[in-house]
C-alpha positions in Angstrom: 117.7 103.6 126.2 114.7 102.8 128.4 114.0 99.6 126.5 117.7 98.5 126.6 117.6 99.0 130.4 114.4 97.1 130.7 115.8 94.2 128.7 118.9 94.1 130.9 116.9 94.2 134.1 114.1 91.9 133.0 115.7 88.6 134.4 116.2 90.4 137.8 112.8 92.0 137.9 110.8 89.1 136.4 109.0 88.1 139.7 107.9 91.7 140.3 106.9 92.4 136.7 104.7 89.4 136.3 102.7 89.7 139.5 99.1 90.0 138.6 99.8 90.0 134.8 100.4 86.4 133.9 97.7 84.2 132.3 98.1 80.7 133.8 98.7 78.1 131.2 96.7 75.6 133.2 93.5 77.7 133.5 90.4 76.4 131.8 89.7 78.3 128.6 86.9 78.2 126.1 87.6 76.1 122.9 89.0 78.2 120.1 89.2 81.3 122.3 92.0 82.6 120.1 89.6 83.1 117.2 87.6 85.7 119.0 90.6 87.1 120.8 92.3 88.1 117.6 89.0 89.1 115.9 89.5 86.6 113.2 85.8 86.4 112.0 85.9 90.1 111.1 89.4 89.9 109.6 88.6 86.8 107.4 85.7 88.7 105.8 88.3 91.0 104.2 91.2 88.5 103.5 92.0 84.9 104.0 95.6 84.7 102.9 95.2 84.2 99.2 98.4 84.3 97.2 100.7 84.3 100.3 103.1 81.5 101.1 104.1 81.1 104.7 107.3 79.1 105.3 107.0 77.0 108.5 110.6 76.3 109.5 110.1 73.4 111.9 110.3 69.6 112.4 108.3 68.7 109.3 104.6 68.8 108.4 102.3 65.8 107.8 100.8 67.3 104.6 97.9 64.8 104.4 96.3 65.9 107.6 92.7 67.1 107.0 93.4 70.3 108.8 96.0 71.2 106.1 93.6 70.6 103.3 96.2 70.0 100.6 97.8 73.4 101.2 101.3 72.2 102.1 104.4 72.0 99.9 107.2 70.0 101.4 110.7 71.4 101.0 114.1 69.9 101.9 115.0 68.3 105.2 118.1 70.4 106.2 118.6 68.8 109.5 118.4 65.1 108.7 119.1 62.7 111.6 117.3 59.7 110.3 113.6 60.6 111.1 111.1 59.9 108.4 107.4 60.8 107.8 105.2 58.3 109.7 107.5 58.2 112.7 106.1 59.6 115.9 109.0 62.0 116.2 108.7 63.4 112.7 106.5 66.4 112.2 104.8 66.5 115.6 105.6 70.1 116.3 105.6 71.3 112.7 102.2 69.9 111.9 100.6 71.7 114.8 102.3 75.0 113.8 101.2 74.7 110.2 97.6 74.1 111.2 97.7 77.1 113.5 98.8 79.3 110.6 96.0 78.0 108.5 93.4 78.5 111.2 94.2 82.2 110.9 94.8 82.4 107.1 92.9 79.4 105.7 93.8 80.2 102.0 97.5 80.7 102.5 100.0 78.2 101.3 102.4 76.4 103.6 106.0 75.7 102.7 107.4 73.1 105.1 111.1 73.2 105.7 112.6 70.8 108.3 115.3 72.5 110.4 114.8 71.1 113.9 114.2 67.8 115.6 111.0 66.9 117.5 111.4 66.4 121.2 111.4 62.6 121.1 113.9 62.3 118.2 117.0 60.4 119.3 119.1 62.7 117.2 118.0 65.6 119.4 119.4 63.8 122.4 122.6 63.2 120.6 122.9 66.9 119.8 122.3 67.8 123.4 125.3 65.7 124.3 127.3 68.0 122.1 128.7 65.3 119.8 131.0 67.0 117.3 130.2 64.7 114.4 129.1 65.4 110.8 125.4 65.3 111.7 125.8 67.8 114.5 127.7 70.2 112.2 124.9 69.8 109.6 122.2 70.5 112.2 124.0 73.7 113.3 123.5 75.3 109.9 120.1 74.0 109.1 118.2 77.1 110.2 120.3 79.5 108.1 119.9 77.3 105.1 116.2 76.9 105.7 115.6 80.7 105.8 117.5 81.3 102.6 115.7 78.4 100.8 112.3 79.7 101.9 113.1 83.2 100.6 114.4 81.9 97.3 111.2 79.8 96.8 108.9 82.8 97.1 107.8 82.7 100.7 106.5 86.1 101.9 106.4 85.1 105.6 108.8 83.0 107.5 107.4 81.5 110.8 110.0 80.1 113.2 108.4 78.5 116.3 111.7 77.7 117.8 114.4 79.2 120.0 117.7 78.8 121.7 116.5 77.3 125.0 114.2 74.6 123.6 116.2 73.2 120.6 119.5 71.7 121.2 121.0 72.6 117.9 120.7 76.4 118.6 123.5 77.7 120.7 122.7 81.4 120.7 123.8 84.1 118.3 125.0 82.5 115.0 126.6 84.5 112.3 125.2 82.5 109.4 121.6 82.7 110.8 121.9 86.5 111.4 123.1 86.9 107.8 120.2 84.7 106.6 117.7 87.0 108.5 119.3 90.0 106.9 118.9 88.3 103.5 115.2 87.7 104.1 114.4 91.2 105.2 116.4 92.7 102.3 114.2 90.6 100.0 111.0 92.0 101.6 110.2 88.9 103.6 108.5 89.2 107.0 110.2 87.0 109.6 108.8 86.0 113.0 110.0 83.8 115.8 108.7 82.7 119.2 110.1 84.7 122.2 110.8 81.5 124.3 109.1 79.5 127.0 111.5 80.1 129.9 109.6 82.9 131.6 108.1 80.9 134.5 108.8 82.2 138.1 108.5 78.8 139.5 111.9 77.9 141.0 111.3 74.2 140.4 110.8 74.7 136.7 114.1 73.7 135.1 113.3 75.7 131.9 112.7 78.9 133.9 115.9 80.7 132.9 114.5 83.6 130.9 117.7 83.8 128.9 117.9 85.6 125.5 116.5 83.4 122.8 117.5 83.4 119.2 116.3 83.8 116.5 113.7 86.1 118.1 116.5 88.4 119.3 118.0 89.0 115.9 117.4 92.5 114.5 114.7 92.3 111.8 112.8 89.4 113.5 109.4 90.0 115.0 109.6 88.4 118.4 106.2 87.0 119.5 105.2 86.4 123.2 102.4 84.2 124.3 99.2 85.7 125.7 96.3 84.2 127.5 92.6 84.8 127.3 92.9 88.0 129.3 95.4 89.4 126.8 98.2 89.3 129.4 101.4 87.4 129.3 101.1 83.6 129.6 103.1 82.5 132.7 105.7 80.7 130.7 106.4 83.4 128.1 109.9 84.9 128.3 110.3 88.5 129.3 112.7 90.5 127.1 112.8 93.7 125.2 113.1 91.9 121.8 109.4 90.9 122.1 107.5 93.0 119.6 103.9 91.7 119.9 102.0 88.9 121.6 99.5 86.4 120.3 97.3 83.6 121.8 99.5 80.8 123.1 97.5 78.9 125.7 95.4 75.8 124.8 95.5 76.3 121.1 93.5 73.7 119.1 96.1 72.2 116.7 96.6 69.2 114.4 98.5 66.1 115.5 101.0 64.5 113.2 99.4 61.1 114.0 95.9 62.3 113.1 93.3 64.2 115.1 93.8 67.3 117.2 95.3 68.3 120.5 95.6 71.4 122.7 99.1 73.0 122.6 100.6 75.8 124.5 103.7 78.0 124.2 105.2 80.9 122.3 105.4 78.4 119.4 101.6 78.6 118.6 101.7 82.3 119.4 104.3 82.8 116.6 102.3 80.7 114.2 99.1 82.7 115.0 100.9 85.9 114.4 102.4 84.6 111.2 98.9 83.8 110.0 97.8 87.4 110.7 100.8 88.7 108.6 99.6 86.4 105.8 96.2 88.1 106.0 97.8 91.5 105.8 99.9 90.7 102.8 96.9 89.1 101.1 95.1 92.4 101.5 98.1 94.5 100.4 101.0 92.5 98.8 103.1 95.7 98.5 103.7 96.0 102.3 107.3 96.1 103.3 108.6 94.2 106.4 108.9 97.6 108.1 105.3 98.5 107.3 104.1 95.1 108.6 105.9 95.6 111.8 104.6 99.2 112.2 101.0 98.1 111.5 101.1 95.2 113.9 102.5 97.3 116.8 100.2 100.2 116.0 97.0 98.2 115.9 97.7 95.7 118.7 95.7 95.7 121.9 98.2 97.8 123.9 99.1 97.2 127.5 99.0 100.1 130.0 101.6 102.6 128.8 101.5 101.2 125.2 104.5 98.8 125.6 106.2 96.6 128.1 108.7 93.8 128.3 105.9 91.3 129.0 103.9 91.4 125.8 105.6 94.1 123.7 103.0 96.3 122.1 100.3 93.8 123.1 98.1 91.0 121.6 97.6 91.2 117.8 94.3 92.5 116.5 93.9 90.8 113.1 90.8 92.9 112.1 92.4 96.2 112.8 95.7 95.1 111.2 94.0 94.2 107.9 92.1 97.5 107.7 95.4 99.4 108.3 97.2 97.2 105.7 94.6 98.0 103.1 95.0 101.8 103.8 98.8 101.7 103.7 100.5 103.0 100.6 103.7 101.8 99.1 106.7 102.1 101.4 108.6 105.3 100.8 111.8 103.9 102.3 114.5 102.6 100.0 118.2 102.4 99.8 119.9 105.2 97.8 123.4 104.4 96.5 126.1 106.9 97.1 127.5 108.3 93.9 130.0 110.8 95.1 133.8 110.5 95.6 135.4 107.7 97.6 135.9 108.6 101.2 137.1 107.3 104.6 135.5 107.5 108.0 131.9 108.6 107.9 132.1 110.1 104.5 129.4 112.6 103.5 127.6 112.1 106.8 130.4 114.0 108.6 129.3 117.2 110.3 130.6 120.3 108.5 131.6 122.0 111.8 134.7 124.1 111.7 136.8 125.4 114.5 138.1 129.0 115.1 141.9 129.4 114.6 144.0 129.3 117.7 145.5 132.7 118.8 149.2 132.4 118.1 149.9 134.7 121.1 148.7 131.9 123.5 151.1 129.5 121.7 154.1 131.8 122.3 153.2 132.4 126.0 152.7 128.7 126.5 156.0 127.8 124.8 157.9 130.3 126.9 156.3 128.9 130.1 157.2 125.4 129.2 160.8 126.4 128.4 161.2 128.2 131.7 159.8 125.2 133.5 162.2 122.9 131.8 165.2 125.1 132.8 164.2 125.0 136.5 163.9 121.2 136.3 167.3 121.0 134.7 168.9 123.2 137.3 167.4 121.2 140.2 168.6 118.0 138.6 172.2 119.3 138.3 172.2 120.5 142.0 171.0 117.1 143.1 173.7 115.3 141.1 176.6 117.5 142.4 179.0 115.4 144.5 178.9 116.1 148.3 182.1 117.1 150.2 182.9 114.5 152.8 183.8 115.8 156.3 187.0 114.4 157.8 
């Protein structure tokens, strides 16, 4: 109940909540600060992502970039729109996200599935104009199709550095995407999404709406906020109760689709970094269920005061601690048990076996007599009122 209330009040209390806790996105930070912040050197001594495929659902990935080291498999382009590899607006965002995953888990495999447009793509502008053509309808279902494809191709982690506010094709809660998320979790796949970049308190910032962002807000998805070098919320990171953890998201050294590298910021690289940590965990213990992964991430994170808040969830991920905990975890004891009893309606065998004492028949008789007497009085009064009056001459 407290978290639900916090989620509802977050947009109203945002200026108060973030005072003294935001990490400015423009502050100078040390190169590769995220490596030490997540304790990657220690973690990578234990696991490096071997045997784990991370699906990067994004704008495409330039697989030949040196940072990706031949570790990318390119899947379908579910969104289309005319962009092709080699264009400036193909794979700009996705290439950066894939490289961030591999910085954390260098021996993981990347499955690239194109489900969104890059910012400069003319098709994105057309989608923002809400054109109801065949391409727009195709784009609206790209994410759901991408999730199912990734699961069917053996991905153990799905990383979605995207959200409602930033990508024109996403309109909010979508039934087919919610069903695809359920499908992934039911298949034992861990699914993460960025919490959104609309959390700024600057009134001149047009993106500062702090609205609910999907897919991060779907049940079963691990919503990832962006943290700065001090471990606190980056100033742009959205504030909502669906945020589970935080990961470094300020000035992250990432690959460019045109070659070379650049510094990127947002909850997008934060999601990719967290997805890399999950790949390390599953490399250490492939038997972990999505629920166990979530539990370990939240239990081992660098908790804020009080253990949890709407700013960074359970806090910034701690890769070293998460991998140690993953190695010590046994097989999940939770599993669905089919009901083999008789058919039933309502809540079935979960109904409470409470019985009620019989009603004393004496009270029924007394009550019935009282009702009858009352009705006789009402009838008499009605007849008196209806009796014709004698006119005086």
